[in-house]
N, C-alpha and C positions, 0 to 999 in steps of 0.2 A: 352476334353480340348486340345487345341492346344498351344504348347509352342514355342515361337519364340526366337531364339538365334542369336545375332549379333556377327559376328566374324570379327575382324580387320585382314586383310592380309597385311603383310609387305614384301616388296621386298628387297632383298639384292643384292649388287653389289660387284664384285671382286675388290680388291684394291691391289696395289703393292707398297712395300717400295722403295722409291727413295733415302733415306738417313737415316742412323742411327744417331740420334742426340747425344746420350751419352750411356754409359754402363748401364747394368741392375742394378736395385736396388730393395731391399726388403721393402715392406710396406704392412701392414694389412695381413701378412702371405702369400703374393703372391709376385711373381717377375714381375717387370715392365720394359719395354723397350721403351723409347721415340723415335719416328720415324716421318719422313715426308713421305707422301704417295700420290699416284695419283690413281684416280678411274674415272669411267664414269661421276660422279658428280662433278669432279674437283680435286683440290689439297688440302691437309690439313696436320695437325700435330695431333698426338695422342700418347697415351701410350698403348702399347699392354700388356695384362696380361697373365702370365703363372704360372703353379703350381711349376715348378722347375727351378733352375738357368740354367741347361743344355738346357732346351727348349728355354729360353730367349736368351741364347748366340748363338743359331742357327739362329737367325734372321739376315739376311744380305740383301743387295740390291736385289730387285726383289722377296723378300719373299711375298707370296700371302695370303691374309686374306679377310674376309667379312666385309663390312660396310653397 
């Protein structure tokens, strides 16, 4: 018997924070930091999620993350 498995492959791009929109806030037991960013796909706004306040406060301009 031959079993075929389809795998979706996702590509990630580096993104860089261009502006921190406001301070970190806690919601759902995590810390969130609203930012504007730029990546190969364009510009956007998002909220980055962290486990601790210290991690969230380390986000500054040019902070790198994946999208």
